[in-house]
C-alpha positions in Angstrom: -2.0 -17.0 -37.8 -4.7 -17.8 -34.6 -2.1 -19.2 -32.1 -0.1 -15.3 -33.0 -3.0 -13.5 -31.8 -3.5 -15.4 -28.3 -0.3 -15.4 -27.5 -0.4 -11.3 -28.7 -3.0 -11.5 -26.3 -1.2 -13.0 -23.4 1.2 -10.1 -23.4 -0.7 -7.2 -24.0 -3.1 -8.6 -20.8 0.4 -9.0 -18.9 1.7 -5.5 -19.6 -2.2 -4.0 -18.9 -1.4 -6.2 -15.6 2.2 -4.9 -14.6 0.7 -1.0 -15.4 -2.4 -2.0 -12.9 0.4 -3.1 -10.2 2.5 -0.1 -10.6 -0.3 2.4 -10.8 -0.8 0.8 -7.5 2.4 0.8 -5.9 3.9 4.3 -7.6 0.6 5.2 -6.1 0.3 4.2 -2.4 5.1 4.7 -2.4 4.1 8.5 -3.2 1.4 9.0 0.3 -1.7 9.8 -2.8 -5.2 9.2 -3.5 -6.9 8.0 -6.8 -8.4 11.7 -6.6 -5.0 13.2 -6.2 -3.6 11.1 -9.4 -6.5 11.2 -11.7 -6.6 15.1 -11.2 -2.4 15.4 -12.1 -3.8 13.1 -14.7 -6.7 14.3 -15.7 -8.8 11.4 -15.8 -11.7 11.2 -13.6 -11.1 9.5 -10.9 -14.5 6.4 -11.7 -11.9 5.5 -14.6 -8.7 5.0 -12.4 -10.5 3.1 -9.9 -11.7 0.8 -13.2 -8.2 1.1 -14.1 -6.2 -0.4 -11.3 -8.6 -2.6 -10.5 -9.0 -3.9 -14.1 -12.7 -3.5 -14.6 -11.2 -0.8 -18.0 -8.5 -1.8 -20.3 -5.5 0.8 -20.0 -5.0 2.7 -23.5 -1.9 4.2 -24.9 -3.4 7.4 -24.0 -3.6 7.3 -20.6 -0.2 6.3 -19.9 1.6 10.2 -20.2 -1.1 11.6 -18.0 -0.9 8.4 -16.0 2.9 8.4 -15.5 3.6 12.3 -15.3 0.7 12.1 -12.7 3.2 9.9 -10.5 6.8 11.3 -11.6 7.6 8.4 -13.7 8.5 7.9 -17.3 6.0 5.7 -19.4 8.8 3.8 -19.7 9.3 2.8 -15.6 5.1 2.8 -15.6 5.4 0.0 -18.6 8.9 -1.8 -16.7 9.3 -4.1 -14.4 9.9 -2.5 -11.0 13.6 -2.4 -9.8 14.2 -4.3 -6.8 13.5 -1.9 -4.0 17.0 -1.5 -1.5 14.9 -1.8 2.0 18.1 -0.2 4.2 17.1 3.0 5.3 19.3 5.8 4.1 18.8 9.0 5.7 20.6 12.4 7.3 19.7 13.3 10.9 18.4 16.8 11.5 19.4 18.5 14.8 17.4 21.1 16.2 16.4 22.2 19.9 18.6 19.5 20.8 17.5 16.6 19.2 20.0 14.6 16.7 17.1 12.8 14.9 17.9 9.9 12.5 15.1 8.4 10.5 13.9 5.1 10.2 11.3 4.9 7.7 11.7 6.5 4.8 8.8 4.7 2.9 5.8 5.2 4.1 3.5 6.9 3.4 2.2 10.4 3.2 0.4 10.6 6.4 1.2 7.1 7.6 3.5 7.1 10.7 7.5 7.6 10.5 10.2 6.3 13.3 12.9 8.2 14.6 16.0 7.4 16.9 16.4 10.4 18.7 19.2 11.7 21.1 18.2 13.9 23.3 20.8 16.2 24.6 22.1 16.5 28.1 21.2 20.3 27.7 18.2 20.1 26.8 16.9 20.6 30.7 14.4 23.9 29.5 10.6 23.1 28.4 9.3 25.7 26.6 6.4 28.1 27.0 3.6 27.3 26.6 3.6 23.1 25.8 3.6 22.8 22.5 0.0 21.0 21.3 -0.7 19.7 18.2 -2.9 17.3 16.4 -1.8 13.5 16.5 -0.5 10.6 18.6 2.8 10.0 20.0 4.9 6.6 20.9 8.5 6.6 22.6 10.5 4.1 24.1 13.5 4.9 26.3 16.5 2.9 25.0 19.0 4.1 27.4 19.3 7.9 29.9 17.1 8.9 31.2 13.6 10.8 30.0 11.6 13.7 31.4 8.3 14.0 29.9 5.8 16.8 31.4 2.4 15.6 29.8 0.0 18.2 30.7 0.6 19.0 35.0 2.5 15.9 34.7 6.3 15.7 35.2 7.5 12.6 34.7 10.3 10.5 34.7 10.4 8.0 32.0 13.8 4.9 32.4 14.9 3.0 30.3 13.3 0.1 28.9 9.8 2.4 29.7 7.4 2.9 26.4 5.0 6.0 26.6 2.5 7.1 24.3 0.2 10.2 24.8 -2.2 12.3 22.7 -0.4 15.2 21.4 -3.4 17.4 22.0 -2.2 17.3 25.5 0.1 19.8 26.2 3.9 17.8 26.0 8.0 18.1 26.3 10.5 15.9 26.3 14.1 16.3 27.5 17.0 15.0 29.1 17.2 14.7 33.8 20.5 14.2 34.4 23.0 13.5 30.7 21.5 12.2 27.3 18.7 9.8 26.2 18.7 7.3 23.7 14.7 6.4 22.6 13.0 5.4 19.5 9.7 7.3 19.0 7.3 7.1 16.5 5.5 10.5 15.4 2.0 10.9 12.9 2.3 13.6 10.2 1.5 16.3 12.6 4.0 15.0 15.4 6.8 14.5 12.3 5.3 18.4 11.7 6.3 19.8 14.9 9.4 17.8 16.2 11.5 16.7 12.8 10.3 20.1 10.7 9.8 22.9 13.0 
């Protein structure tokens, strides 16, 4: 009888540990804060924090709200996660003379995202005024010559050169004399401007 109770206790602990781990994993994957999940699950933020940290025992009545807040079923929250396919499957977006292939897809919301970009040879005329937004951009030219206007500077960036700059500076990038292939890393504001608008 005692052995059965000990075994049941060990199994309950492993489920509790697994759910805590899944809570953190799912919340992080979705780029959600403790506050956001707590509000969605109708829990106090301190309760959720203690649940994730293992300082409070998980109650069965917590499961439906937490699962719903994270967009999964209670079974998915209780179970082991499926192995994650590390490959990035994204469709390119095409706009304003740029074809952009996503190179990241599981980064946290509000984090950095990488793109492979093909700049059309026809992208030669900067807008007026030049865009300005919050954030920081980083680019590495793989092939072709990129024109970068950064404030009052008009630069030609050659293959093998990288640039990084504050996007509070008016900026634009295009082609000099043919198509340009580059890798870029944008924060959420740069992604919004370059990819989604």
